[in-house]
C-alpha positions in Angstrom: 1.9 -40.5 -104.5 2.4 -39.2 -100.6 0.8 -35.8 -100.4 2.4 -33.4 -98.2 -0.3 -33.2 -96.2 -0.6 -36.9 -95.8 3.1 -37.2 -94.2 3.0 -39.0 -91.1 5.7 -42.5 -92.7 8.7 -42.0 -93.6 10.9 -45.1 -94.8 13.7 -46.2 -96.7 14.0 -46.2 -100.2 17.5 -48.4 -101.3 18.7 -48.7 -105.0 19.8 -51.7 -106.0 22.7 -51.0 -107.9 23.4 -53.6 -110.9 26.8 -52.7 -111.8 30.7 -50.6 -111.4 30.4 -50.5 -114.8 29.6 -47.4 -117.3 30.0 -47.3 -120.8 30.8 -43.1 -120.6 32.4 -43.0 -117.3 33.3 -39.3 -117.7 30.3 -37.4 -115.4 32.8 -35.5 -113.6 31.5 -36.1 -110.2 31.3 -40.0 -110.1 33.8 -42.1 -109.2 33.9 -44.5 -111.6 35.2 -40.9 -113.8 38.4 -41.8 -112.6 38.3 -45.8 -112.9 37.7 -44.8 -117.0 40.8 -46.2 -117.6 40.6 -49.1 -116.4 36.5 -49.3 -117.1 37.9 -49.1 -120.4 40.4 -52.0 -120.3 37.6 -54.3 -119.7 37.7 -56.6 -122.7 34.4 -57.9 -121.5 31.1 -56.3 -119.2 30.4 -58.7 -116.9 33.6 -58.8 -115.4 32.4 -55.2 -114.1 28.9 -56.2 -112.8 26.8 -58.9 -110.1 26.3 -61.3 -110.5 21.8 -62.5 -110.6 21.9 -63.7 -107.4 23.5 -61.1 -105.3 20.9 -58.9 -106.3 17.4 -61.1 -106.1 18.9 -61.7 -102.3 19.2 -58.4 -102.5 16.0 -57.3 -103.6 14.1 -60.2 -101.3 15.7 -59.5 -97.9 15.0 -55.0 -98.8 11.5 -56.3 -99.1 11.5 -58.1 -95.5 13.5 -55.7 -93.7 10.0 -52.8 -95.2 12.3 -51.0 -97.5 10.8 -49.9 -100.8 13.5 -50.2 -103.9 14.2 -46.6 -105.0 15.3 -47.6 -108.4 17.1 -50.5 -110.3 20.4 -48.5 -110.7 23.5 -48.9 -113.5 26.0 -47.7 -116.0 25.2 -47.9 -119.9 26.1 -50.9 -121.2 26.5 -53.1 -118.3 24.1 -55.6 -119.4 22.5 -57.1 -122.5 18.0 -56.6 -123.0 17.3 -59.5 -122.8 20.0 -60.3 -119.3 17.9 -56.1 -117.6 13.7 -57.7 -118.2 15.3 -61.2 -116.4 17.0 -59.3 -113.5 13.7 -56.3 -113.9 11.5 -59.2 -113.7 12.5 -61.2 -111.3 12.4 -58.3 -109.0 9.2 -57.3 -109.9 8.4 -61.5 -108.7 10.0 -61.4 -105.8 8.4 -57.0 -104.1 5.5 -57.7 -105.7 5.5 -54.2 -107.1 6.5 -52.5 -110.9 9.7 -51.1 -110.8 11.5 -48.2 -111.2 14.7 -48.0 -114.0 18.5 -45.5 -113.2 19.8 -47.6 -116.5 20.9 -44.5 -118.4 18.7 -43.6 -121.6 16.3 -46.0 -123.2 14.7 -46.0 -126.2 10.3 -47.1 -127.4 12.0 -50.6 -127.7 13.3 -51.0 -125.0 11.0 -49.2 -123.0 8.0 -51.1 -124.2 10.2 -54.7 -123.5 10.3 -53.2 -120.0 7.0 -51.6 -119.5 4.7 -54.7 -117.9 7.4 -55.1 -115.2 8.3 -51.2 -114.4 6.3 -48.0 -112.3 8.2 -45.7 -114.4 12.5 -44.3 -115.8 15.0 -41.9 -113.7 16.2 -39.0 -115.8 20.2 -38.6 -115.1 19.8 -34.7 -114.8 22.5 -34.9 -112.0 22.3 -30.6 -112.2 20.0 -28.2 -112.1 22.2 -25.7 -114.2 22.1 -26.3 -117.4 25.7 -24.9 -118.7 27.5 -26.3 -116.5 25.7 -29.4 -116.9 27.0 -30.3 -120.1 30.2 -30.1 -119.3 29.4 -32.2 -115.5 28.1 -34.9 -117.9 29.1 -34.2 -121.1 28.1 -37.6 -122.4 24.8 -37.5 -121.1 23.6 -34.8 -123.2 19.6 -33.3 -121.9 18.0 -34.6 -126.1 18.4 -38.1 -125.0 17.0 -37.4 -122.2 14.0 -35.9 -123.3 13.4 -38.7 -126.2 13.0 -41.0 -123.5 10.7 -38.7 -121.8 8.6 -38.7 -124.9 9.0 -42.3 -125.0 7.5 -43.4 -121.7 4.8 -40.4 -122.6 3.6 -42.9 -125.6 3.9 -45.7 -123.8 2.4 -44.3 -120.3 5.4 -44.6 -118.1 6.1 -42.6 -115.3 9.2 -39.9 -115.2 11.4 -39.4 -111.9 14.9 -37.5 -112.2 17.6 -37.5 -109.7 19.4 -33.6 -108.8 22.8 -34.2 -106.6 23.3 -30.8 -105.0 26.7 -28.5 -105.1 27.6 -28.9 -108.2 28.1 -25.3 -108.6 24.5 -24.8 -108.9 23.3 -21.4 -106.7 19.5 -21.0 -105.5 18.8 -19.0 -108.9 18.6 -22.0 -110.7 15.6 -23.4 -108.9 13.8 -21.6 -111.7 14.7 -24.2 -114.0 14.1 -27.3 -111.7 11.0 -26.1 -111.6 10.4 -25.7 -115.3 12.0 -29.3 -116.0 9.9 -31.2 -113.6 6.3 -28.9 -114.6 7.4 -29.2 -118.3 7.6 -33.2 -118.8 5.8 -33.9 -115.8 7.8 -35.6 -113.6 5.9 -37.7 -111.3 9.5 -38.2 -108.5 12.4 -36.5 -107.3 15.6 -38.3 -105.4 17.9 -35.1 -104.5 21.9 -35.9 -103.4 24.1 -34.3 -101.4 27.1 -34.1 -103.2 29.4 -36.7 -101.6 33.3 -35.9 -103.3 35.5 -38.6 -104.7 38.8 -38.7 -104.1 40.6 -37.9 -107.9 36.8 -36.0 -109.1 37.7 -31.5 -109.3 35.2 -31.4 -106.8 36.8 -31.2 -102.9 33.9 -30.3 -100.8 29.9 -31.4 -99.8 27.4 -28.1 -99.7 26.1 -26.9 -96.0 22.8 -28.6 -94.9 20.9 -25.5 -94.3 21.5 -24.8 -98.8 20.6 -28.1 -98.8 17.7 -28.1 -97.5 16.9 -25.3 -99.5 16.3 -26.7 -102.4 14.6 -28.9 -101.1 12.1 -26.3 -99.8 12.2 -25.1 -103.0 10.9 -28.3 -104.9 8.0 -29.2 -102.1 6.5 -26.2 -101.9 6.3 -25.3 -105.6 5.0 -29.4 -106.0 3.1 -30.4 -103.0 2.4 -33.9 -104.7 6.1 -34.3 -105.8 6.6 -37.8 -104.5 10.9 -36.0 -103.0 13.5 -38.4 -101.9 16.3 -36.7 -100.6 19.6 -38.4 -99.9 22.7 -39.0 -97.0 25.3 -40.8 -96.2 26.3 -42.7 -93.8 28.8 -39.2 -91.7 26.2 -37.4 -92.0 22.8 -39.3 -90.2 21.2 -36.1 -88.9 20.5 -34.9 -92.0 17.9 -36.6 -92.1 14.9 -35.4 -89.7 15.8 -32.1 -91.4 15.7 -32.7 -94.7 12.7 -34.1 -93.8 11.3 -31.3 -92.3 11.8 -29.5 -95.8 9.4 -32.1 -97.7 10.9 -34.7 -98.1 9.0 -38.2 -98.3 11.3 -40.7 -98.1 14.9 -41.4 -96.9 17.6 -43.2 -99.2 22.2 -42.9 -100.2 22.6 -45.1 -96.1 24.1 -48.0 -96.6 22.2 -50.1 -95.1 23.3 -53.5 -95.4 26.8 -52.9 -94.7 25.4 -50.9 -91.6 22.8 -51.9 -90.3 22.1 -52.5 -86.5 25.3 -50.0 -86.1 25.0 -46.5 -84.2 23.9 -44.7 -87.4 21.6 -46.9 -88.5 19.7 -46.4 -85.2 20.2 -42.7 -85.1 18.5 -42.8 -88.6 15.3 -44.4 -87.2 16.2 -41.7 -84.7 15.9 -38.2 -87.1 12.8 -39.8 -88.2 11.3 -39.6 -85.0 12.6 -36.0 -84.8 11.0 -34.9 -87.6 8.0 -35.9 -86.3 7.4 -39.0 -88.6 6.7 -42.8 -87.7 9.4 -44.7 -89.1 8.2 -47.6 -91.9 10.9 -51.4 -91.4 13.4 -52.1 -89.6 17.7 -50.7 -90.1 18.5 -52.4 -86.8 15.8 -55.5 -86.2 17.3 -58.8 -88.1 13.7 -59.7 -90.0 12.4 -63.7 -89.4 12.2 -64.9 -91.7 11.9 -68.5 -93.3 14.2 -67.4 -96.3 14.6 -70.4 -98.0 11.3 -70.5 -98.7 11.5 -67.2 -100.5 14.9 -68.0 -102.6 11.6 -71.3 -103.6 9.3 -69.3 -104.4 10.8 -67.7 -107.3 9.7 -69.4 -110.6 14.0 -69.8 -111.9 16.9 -72.5 -112.2 17.4 -74.5 -109.0 21.2 -73.7 -109.3 20.6 -70.1 -109.0 17.6 -70.8 -106.0 21.3 -73.0 -103.9 22.9 -69.5 -105.4 20.2 -66.5 -103.8 20.7 -68.7 -100.6 24.3 -68.4 -100.3 23.9 -65.4 -100.6 21.3 -64.0 -98.2 23.1 -66.2 -96.0 26.5 -64.1 -96.4 24.7 -60.5 -96.7 22.5 -61.2 -93.2 26.3 -62.9 -91.5 27.2 -58.7 -92.3 23.7 -57.6 -91.0 24.5 -58.9 -87.9 28.1 -58.6 -87.2 27.3 -55.2 -85.6 
C-alpha cells in the first residue's frame, strides 16, 4: 500500500470491463439503466458480454504498457461462476498479480473459490448519502455489501469501495463515508466524478473544486488508504489537482481508443504537474513479442489464435493516432 509520504510516482489504473449485461440495471446514474428494456429482452446474457479473447488481449496490452488492473468489472449475473473463475485465473496468470473484483455482491462460497487469484473485492457504495443511495441504487441494498464484506473477513480478503461524486450528496455526508471506511477496514477507494448519461435524471458533472475536496478529506482522515481518482477524457486537466489532493493513481481515461492522443499526452503532463513520475505509458506503443505472450498462456490453441487477433486489432487502434 502506498503511503502519503511515499507518493513520488503515479500510474494509470485500467478497469477491465467484462460485460454490458446487468440483471439489475436500475442504478439511476448508470447507462445500463437506460437500456433496461433491451437488457430484459435478452434471452442470453452472453449476447452482451465480451469474448474471453478480448478480455485477455486487453490484460496483455495493459501489462506491457505498465497499467495496473484496477479491477475486473461487470454487471450482475453476466457470467457463470465457472466462467468467472476462468477469467480471473487467466488474468492472474497474465499479470502475475492477484486481482480485485467489482462484479456485484459475491457469497462466501464464490469468494472461497476465487480466493487463490483474488486480492480483494469492491463494494459498490456509489453514493455517500445512505438515504439518497436507497433510491439511486434500489436493487443494491447495503445489507448485501455488508454480508460480502463479512465473508471477506472470514477469508482474509481485502475490501474496497467505489464512490461517485455528484449524485446529490454534500460535504456534510463525509462523516458517513469516513465511518464506513473505518468500520469496514476498507483498503482502497475509487472516486469518480459523475459523467451524466443521456436518459438518466442527471445532467451535469460536479465542479472540480468540490470533487477534489472529497479526495482531500479522505486523504487527511486515512493517510495510508489507497485512493484512485477517475476523470473522463474531456477532463484530463482534473488529474493534477486530484493527485495533489491525495489520490495515489488515476483511472477512467479510455486508454486504448485514445492512446497517444493529445488527451493521453495531457494525462502524462498532469502527473508531472502534480510532482509525480508517471509509471508506464499512454503515448508510446511498447515493443513486445505479442505472439509469445499469448503462446505462453495455459490455454487451448484456438483461444490463443483469437487472442493474437484481438491484440493486433487493439494495436492498430492504438497506432491510428
